[in-house]
C-alpha positions, 0 to 999 in steps of 0.5 A: 671976513676978518682974517684973524677970525677965519684963522681962529675958526680953522684952528678950532675945526682942526682941534675938533678933528684931532680929538674927534669931538662930537656935537654938544646937542646930539650925543650917543648914550652908549658913550661916556662924558669922557670923550668917545669912550664906549660904555662897555670899556668903562665897566672895568672901573666898577669894583665888585666883590670877588666872583661878581661881573657887571655887563650891559643889559640895555643901552639907549635908555635915556634918563633910566630911573625906576624899574619894574618886572612884568610877568613875561620878563619885560623890564619897564623903566620910568624917567624923570627928565626924559618924560618917557616910560620904556619897555625893555625886551630880551626875547632870546634870553641872552641877558641883553635887551635887544629892544628898547620900546617907548610905551609912554611919552610927554609925561610929567616926570613919570619916575614911578613904575609898578606891575600888578596883575598884568597891568603897568602902573605909572606915576606922574607927579600928581597922577597915577595911570594904569596900562592894562594887558601891557605885555601883549600890546608893547607895540600897540600900547592901549590908552592908559586909564587914570586911576588917581589925580589928587596928589600935589603938583609940586615939582620939588621932591614931587617925583614918585617911587611906587611899589605894591606891598604884600597886602596888595596895596599900592604904596606911594611916597609924597616928598616934602615940597622944600628942603626943610619946612612944616606944611599945613597939608598933611599929605606932604612928607609921607608914605601913602597907600591905596587900593589898586583901583585908586580907592581908599588912599590913606597915610601909612607913615609920616615924617618922611622927607623924600623917599625914592625907594621902598621894599618889604622884608621877605620874611617879616613883610615889614616895609623898609624905605630909604629917606634923603636927609636935608641939605645945608647943615654941613658936609657930614650932617645929617645922615641919610636914612634906612628906615623900617615901619613896624606899624602903620602911622609911625612918624620918622622925624622930619622936619623936627629930627634927623637921623634919630638924634639930631634936632633941626636948628629951625624946627627941632625945639618943638619936639624931642627926638625921642618922640619919633622912630629912629632909623634902622640904619644911619647912612652917609650924609648926602649920598641920596639913597634911592631904590633899595631891594632885598636880595631874594635870588639864588645866584649870589652867595648865601651870605647875600640872601635877604640883605638890603642893597641900596643904590646911592645916586650921589651928593650935590650939597657937599664939598667932596662928592660921595655916593655914586655906588651901591651899598650893602646893609646886612640884616640879622634878626630883622635888625640892620647891623652893618653898612658897607660898599658893594659896588663903586667906580662911577665916581672919579674921586680924584677928579671929582667927576661922576660918569654914572649915577645908580638909581634903582635895582631889580632882582631878576628871575635868574638871580642877577641884579639889574641897575639903572643909571639915569646919567649914563642912560643904561641898565647894567646887569650884575651877576655872580660867576664864581671866584 
């Protein structure tokens, strides 16, 4: 062997030993991208309001995305890239899931999960599946039933976020198959709904570019949803949106109008922004707002009751990254009146590197809030412990 080549290889091996380097093809989800730093140690970087504490609810939940809570306390987790659906079990009630079970695999982007009447619903890009009596069969999972298979198969904005509304119907957004475009197929850029058995699908809202988060106001029962704004118009244009549906059939502007008052440079000449529903609240541009929740628990201080929490997955189409946090939108008299940061620290703003990306939220029976992180592969637990 060439002496210089051998010398180089020996130096590389020595360097790896000195920095405790690990294989690039086999990583432990409990460690960060910043060397071998335990994820528990990184929690100190998360800034929360006084009196709040963040901890780990579950580790090794690769690509953790949407969450749903079973009647017996099982936390179900969907994924985009891992092709799996998980069940997290905290049998001893210590707020740390001791079991991470895989109940579905080799699925096509199973991002959406919802629980209804003992059954788990899982949404692939173009199909909806139902796992009956799932909590009694977590280790012997029954074959799922196909309840619907007529959604578009486009990968672009094709992943689904699903949730059951107060009316007992299953709500499913259908993203636009592009950054900005018109489509002859009316199903794109909508929020649809159907009966739990897959019948009666209808379009509930239109002009929705890419919603990956739905929630209903606890009092008014109106649907609120996040929408990801279009890209390639600049760092700060257009805003992402928090929207509110006051009646079925409303149109929220895409692809003609963004943020309620910004005409699209390509399609905006066709309609006035006045013809569409304005957002309930403009959010920062490119933050990628996802699985919002109204806080309905009793653990947090009273001022947080029935307020909107939004995990912001973080930007890509921006010269300086933004998002990678949990925001709080305060609601008074059914109006969104403010927009502020609740939790941050997943992004190192100086280095412009993010070690985690919040995706979805889940309010637990004890009032704590779970947060999924698809980059870190963990589920966090945020609790109020007092000032």
